[in-house]
C-alpha positions in Angstrom: 3.9 -14.7 -69.3 6.0 -17.3 -70.5 9.2 -17.6 -68.5 11.6 -17.7 -71.6 11.7 -18.7 -75.3 13.9 -19.7 -78.5 13.4 -18.7 -81.9 13.7 -21.4 -84.7 14.4 -20.0 -88.3 13.3 -22.5 -90.6 14.3 -22.2 -94.2 12.4 -24.5 -96.2 11.9 -25.4 -99.7 8.4 -24.2 -99.6 8.1 -22.0 -96.6 10.3 -19.6 -94.6 9.5 -19.3 -91.2 10.3 -17.8 -87.8 8.7 -19.8 -84.6 9.0 -18.8 -81.1 8.8 -22.1 -78.5 9.0 -22.4 -74.8 10.9 -25.1 -72.8 7.6 -27.5 -73.1 8.1 -27.0 -76.9 4.9 -25.1 -76.9 4.9 -22.6 -79.9 4.1 -19.4 -78.7 4.1 -17.4 -82.1 5.1 -18.2 -86.0 5.3 -16.3 -89.0 5.9 -18.0 -92.7 6.5 -16.4 -96.0 6.3 -18.5 -99.3 9.8 -19.7 -100.7 10.5 -20.8 -104.4 13.5 -21.4 -106.6 14.6 -18.9 -109.3 16.4 -19.0 -112.6 20.0 -18.9 -112.1 21.1 -15.8 -114.1 24.6 -17.2 -114.8 23.2 -20.6 -116.3 20.2 -21.2 -118.8 17.9 -23.6 -117.1 19.8 -23.5 -113.6 17.7 -23.2 -110.5 19.1 -21.5 -107.3 17.7 -20.2 -104.1 17.7 -16.2 -104.0 19.6 -15.5 -100.6 18.6 -11.9 -100.2 15.0 -13.1 -100.7 15.2 -15.7 -98.0 17.0 -13.4 -95.7 14.5 -10.5 -96.3 11.6 -12.9 -95.6 13.0 -14.7 -92.3 14.0 -11.1 -90.9 10.5 -9.7 -91.5 9.1 -13.5 -90.1 11.3 -12.8 -87.0 10.3 -9.3 -86.6 6.8 -10.1 -86.3 7.3 -13.0 -84.0 9.2 -10.7 -81.7 6.2 -8.3 -81.5 4.0 -11.1 -80.9 6.0 -12.3 -77.7 7.0 -8.9 -76.6 8.2 -9.2 -73.0 9.2 -12.7 -73.1 13.0 -13.3 -72.5 14.5 -14.8 -75.8 17.3 -17.2 -74.6 18.6 -18.0 -78.1 18.1 -18.6 -81.9 18.9 -21.1 -84.4 18.3 -22.1 -87.9 17.4 -25.5 -89.8 17.2 -25.8 -93.4 16.9 -28.2 -96.5 20.2 -30.2 -96.8 23.1 -30.0 -99.2 22.8 -26.5 -100.6 25.4 -23.9 -99.7 27.4 -21.1 -101.6 31.0 -20.0 -101.9 32.2 -16.5 -100.0 35.2 -14.7 -100.4 37.6 -13.1 -97.8 35.4 -10.0 -97.3 32.1 -12.4 -96.7 30.8 -11.7 -100.3 28.8 -14.2 -101.9 30.7 -15.5 -104.9 27.9 -17.7 -106.6 24.0 -18.4 -105.9 23.1 -21.1 -103.8 22.4 -24.2 -106.3 19.3 -25.7 -105.2 18.8 -29.4 -105.0 16.1 -29.2 -107.7 18.8 -28.0 -110.3 19.6 -30.5 -112.4 23.0 -29.3 -113.7 25.0 -31.9 -112.2 23.3 -34.9 -113.9 25.9 -35.0 -116.6 28.9 -35.1 -114.5 28.5 -37.4 -111.7 30.1 -40.3 -114.2 33.2 -38.1 -114.0 32.9 -37.6 -110.2 33.0 -41.5 -109.9 35.8 -41.6 -112.1 38.0 -39.9 -109.6 36.4 -41.7 -106.6 34.3 -44.7 -107.1 30.7 -44.4 -106.0 31.2 -47.6 -103.7 34.0 -45.9 -102.1 32.0 -42.7 -101.5 29.3 -44.6 -99.9 31.7 -46.5 -97.6 33.2 -43.3 -96.6 30.1 -40.8 -96.3 27.2 -43.1 -95.9 25.5 -41.2 -98.8 24.1 -42.6 -101.8 23.8 -41.5 -105.3 21.9 -38.0 -105.4 22.7 -35.8 -108.0 22.3 -32.7 -105.5 25.0 -33.6 -103.2 27.3 -30.8 -102.6 30.2 -32.7 -103.7 28.9 -32.9 -107.2 28.1 -29.0 -107.1 31.6 -28.1 -106.0 32.8 -30.5 -108.8 30.7 -28.6 -111.3 31.9 -25.2 -110.0 35.4 -26.7 -110.5 34.6 -27.7 -114.0 32.9 -24.7 -114.8 33.6 -21.9 -112.8 37.3 -22.4 -111.3 37.5 -18.7 -111.0 34.9 -18.6 -108.2 36.6 -21.5 -106.5 40.1 -19.5 -106.8 38.4 -16.9 -104.7 36.6 -18.8 -102.2 37.4 -18.5 -98.6 34.7 -20.2 -97.2 31.7 -22.6 -98.0 28.5 -21.8 -96.1 25.6 -24.2 -96.0 22.4 -22.4 -95.7 21.9 -22.5 -91.9 25.1 -21.0 -91.6 24.6 -18.3 -94.2 21.5 -17.2 -92.1 23.4 -17.6 -88.8 26.4 -15.7 -90.2 23.8 -12.7 -91.1 22.7 -12.8 -87.4 26.1 -12.9 -85.7 28.7 -12.6 -88.4 30.4 -15.9 -87.6 31.4 -18.6 -89.9 30.6 -22.3 -89.0 29.6 -25.6 -90.4 26.9 -27.5 -88.8 27.9 -30.9 -88.8 24.4 -32.5 -89.6 24.5 -30.4 -92.5 28.2 -31.5 -93.5 26.8 -35.0 -93.0 24.6 -34.6 -96.2 27.4 -33.3 -98.6 28.9 -36.3 -99.4 32.5 -34.5 -98.2 32.2 -36.1 -94.7 33.7 -39.1 -92.9 30.5 -40.6 -91.2 32.5 -42.6 -88.6 34.5 -39.3 -87.1 31.9 -36.5 -88.0 34.4 -34.7 -89.6 35.4 -33.9 -93.3 37.2 -36.5 -95.3 40.5 -35.8 -95.8 40.5 -38.4 -98.6 37.6 -37.1 -100.8 39.0 -33.4 -100.4 42.5 -34.5 -101.4 41.4 -36.4 -104.4 39.1 -33.8 -105.7 41.3 -30.7 -104.9 39.0 -29.0 -102.5 40.3 -27.1 -99.7 39.7 -28.2 -96.2 40.0 -24.6 -95.1 36.6 -23.7 -97.5 34.8 -25.2 -94.5 34.7 -23.5 -91.2 35.1 -24.6 -87.7 32.6 -27.8 -87.3 29.7 -27.2 -84.5 27.4 -29.6 -83.4 23.7 -28.7 -83.0 23.1 -26.5 -79.7 26.7 -25.3 -79.6 26.9 -21.4 -79.5 28.4 -19.7 -82.2 28.0 -16.1 -81.3 25.7 -13.2 -80.4 23.3 -11.2 -82.4 24.8 -7.9 -83.9 23.4 -4.6 -83.3 22.7 -4.3 -87.0 20.7 -7.9 -87.1 18.8 -6.8 -84.0 17.4 -3.8 -85.4 16.4 -5.8 -88.7 15.0 -8.6 -86.6 13.6 -7.2 -83.3 15.9 -10.0 -81.6 18.0 -8.2 -78.8 21.4 -7.6 -79.3 23.6 -9.9 -77.9 21.1 -13.0 -77.7 23.1 -16.1 -78.3 23.0 -17.7 -81.8 23.4 -21.5 -81.9 24.2 -24.0 -84.4 21.5 -26.4 -85.7 21.4 -27.8 -89.1 19.6 -30.2 -91.3 16.0 -30.0 -91.1 15.5 -33.8 -91.2 17.6 -34.8 -88.5 15.7 -32.4 -86.1 12.3 -33.7 -87.4 13.6 -37.2 -86.4 15.0 -36.0 -82.9 11.7 -33.9 -82.1 9.3 -36.8 -82.9 10.5 -38.6 -79.7 11.7 -41.7 -82.1 13.9 -44.3 -80.0 16.7 -46.5 -81.1 15.5 -48.8 -84.1 12.1 -47.1 -84.4 11.4 -45.9 -87.8 10.1 -42.5 -88.6 8.8 -41.2 -91.8 9.0 -37.2 -92.6 6.3 -36.6 -94.9 6.5 -33.5 -97.0 7.8 -32.4 -100.3 10.1 -35.4 -99.7 9.1 -38.8 -98.1 12.3 -39.4 -95.9 12.2 -42.8 -94.0 15.0 -43.2 -91.4 15.8 -45.0 -88.5 18.1 -43.9 -85.4 20.7 -46.4 -84.6 24.3 -46.6 -82.9 25.3 -48.5 -85.8 26.8 -47.7 -89.0 25.4 -49.3 -92.5 27.4 -48.4 -95.4 28.5 -51.1 -97.8 27.6 -52.9 -101.3 24.2 -54.2 -100.0 23.0 -50.8 -98.4 24.2 -48.8 -101.7 22.4 -51.1 -104.1 19.5 -50.8 -101.9 19.3 -47.1 -102.2 20.1 -46.5 -98.2 21.9 -43.1 -97.5 23.4 -42.6 -93.9 23.0 -39.3 -92.4 24.5 -38.0 -89.0 21.9 -37.9 -86.3 21.6 -34.6 -84.7 23.2 -36.1 -81.4 26.7 -37.1 -81.7 27.1 -41.2 -81.7 24.0 -41.8 -83.5 23.4 -42.3 -87.3 20.3 -42.0 -89.4 20.4 -44.7 -92.3 17.4 -44.0 -94.5 15.6 -43.8 -97.9 14.0 -40.8 -99.7 11.8 -40.2 -102.6 9.4 -37.3 -103.9 6.0 -37.2 -102.3 3.9 -34.3 -101.6 5.3 -32.9 -104.9 3.2 -35.4 -106.5 0.1 -34.8 -104.7 0.5 -31.1 -105.3 0.8 -32.0 -108.9 -2.5 -33.9 -108.8 -4.1 -31.2 -107.1 -3.1 -28.7 -110.2 -4.3 -31.0 -112.7 -7.3 -32.6 -111.6 -8.6 -30.3 -108.5 -7.9 -27.1 -110.3 -11.3 -25.7 -110.1 -11.1 -25.8 -106.2 -7.2 -25.9 -105.8 -7.3 -22.4 -104.1 -9.8 -23.2 -101.4 -8.8 -23.7 -97.8 -10.4 -27.2 -97.7 -8.9 -28.3 -100.9 -7.0 -31.5 -99.2 -10.5 -32.5 -97.5 -12.2 -32.0 -100.9 -9.3 -34.4 -102.5 -10.2 -36.9 -100.0 -13.6 -36.7 -99.9 -13.3 -37.4 -103.7 -10.8 -40.4 -103.2 -13.4 -41.9 -100.6 -16.4 -41.4 -103.1 -14.9 -42.7 -106.1 -15.3 -39.6 -108.4 -12.7 -39.9 -111.7 -10.3 -37.5 -110.2 -10.6 -39.2 -106.5 -9.7 -42.6 -108.0 -6.8 -41.1 -109.7 -5.7 -39.3 -106.1 -6.5 -42.5 -104.2 -4.3 -44.6 -106.8 -1.3 -41.8 -105.9 -1.8 -42.3 -102.2 -1.5 -46.2 -102.5 1.5 -46.0 -104.9 3.4 -43.7 -102.4 2.4 -46.2 -99.4 3.8 -49.2 -101.3 6.9 -47.1 -101.8 7.1 -46.6 -98.3 6.3 -50.3 -97.6 9.1 -51.7 -100.1 11.5 -49.0 -98.5 10.8 -50.1 -94.9 11.5 -53.6 -95.8 14.7 -52.9 -97.5 16.0 -50.7 -94.7 14.8 -53.6 -92.0 16.6 -56.2 -94.0 19.9 -53.9 -94.2 20.0 -52.5 -90.8 19.1 -55.4 -88.9 15.8 -54.5 -87.1 12.0 -55.3 -87.5 9.6 -52.4 -87.3 6.7 -52.7 -84.9 5.3 -49.2 -85.7 6.1 -46.5 -88.0 6.2 -42.5 -86.6 5.0 -40.3 -89.3 5.5 -36.5 -88.9 5.3 -33.7 -91.4 2.4 -32.5 -93.5 1.5 -36.0 -94.8 0.9 -37.1 -91.4 -2.2 -34.8 -91.0 -3.8 -37.0 -94.1 -6.0 -39.6 -92.4 -6.6 -41.5 -95.5 -3.2 -41.8 -96.5 -2.3 -42.9 -92.7 -5.1 -45.4 -93.4 -3.4 -46.9 -96.6 -0.2 -47.0 -95.0 -1.4 -48.7 -92.1 -3.2 -51.1 -94.4 -0.2 -51.6 -96.8 2.7 -51.8 -94.3 0.7 -54.1 -91.8 1.9 -52.2 -88.9 0.5 -49.5 -86.5 1.1 -45.9 -88.0 1.6 -43.4 -85.2 1.1 -40.0 -86.6 2.6 -36.9 -84.5 0.0 -34.5 -83.7 2.7 -31.8 -83.2 3.2 -31.1 -86.9 6.3 -28.8 -86.2 8.7 -31.3 -85.1 11.5 -29.9 -86.7 11.5 -26.6 -84.7 10.4 -28.7 -81.6 13.6 -30.8 -81.9 15.9 -27.9 -82.6 14.2 -25.7 -79.7 14.9 -28.7 -77.2 18.3 -28.9 -78.1 18.9 -25.4 -77.7 17.2 -25.4 -74.2 19.0 -28.6 -72.9 22.1 -26.7 -74.0 21.1 -23.5 -72.1 20.2 -25.4 -69.2 23.7 -27.4 -68.9 
């Protein structure tokens, strides 16, 4: 019997998962359910995450995992998720508006107005982030302009990991790494930017106490214990943005670039230096906060596997539901069938995007990559890795452990438990 375990709840755009890991990062059990955006009932064409659905599926996944590891002491639990998304809550803990998805485009038309209040160059200088329509700042401004009544009733703004953790332990807090994706953060001090909040009339009190990854925030309540199977009183820890934990879990060192290859291709490097100026803004570089205080993750991102899934639906519809669909796509690409040629071109285009982005990152951040670590679902595509290596001209190191996000989160939790 394993000595002890932690459980990581991973709220992704595609899957909702509960995974139990031991101290060595070995996965003991896991369960997942599909996730998807839904239409916003308050806005035609708007896309949201259904909080009740997410909590229900994570609860079920957690209960099944607890059953699979019955008898193994659970030392703690935490939540990771996609960045930027959250929701307002009132003083009684009631959610006032759905979680607006990063996939929703409602903020496109108001970005110019936001930059009229505080220029993009200043926002980039303060936060390190670049111009992405889904940044939390733009969502809050959209609510301010369209649903001021909601913000008037707001007690707290909770990011997705805090929503889930609050369900477990009734504690309200703000994950620092999530705050780092919001465009509301002073990147130098790992705090909220008083300048940005003041300029837009946002209340600092909306964002409850800041917690670094691995800090304990509460314990599992009796009610949550009945629903999840996690023993009452189990410690709940802060975690945060899934990308940062994938970076940490990969084992990447300083100035060793890592590509998180999934729905988004996210190319980052860990560095103690801050890069945020005219050059990085123009290059499309955005700097997020590393999971470990004192480090930063400058990087670039673009859609990746979303296009592969689109190719699967459009060109491989006759076999798209087969378990070996990706093997078929790769085989067709290698043999040069008509649809395989289309897929091969897509992989080449994405690899060239990686090369161009790495060159920009190297130039702006002053390092030279000798290798590229690749994690996530895209790291398992041998053809894609071969093309990356050919086009980038450096060694590609795919991490055999596909679950670097949960491994990184579990590692931080065990380090905190031990200390």
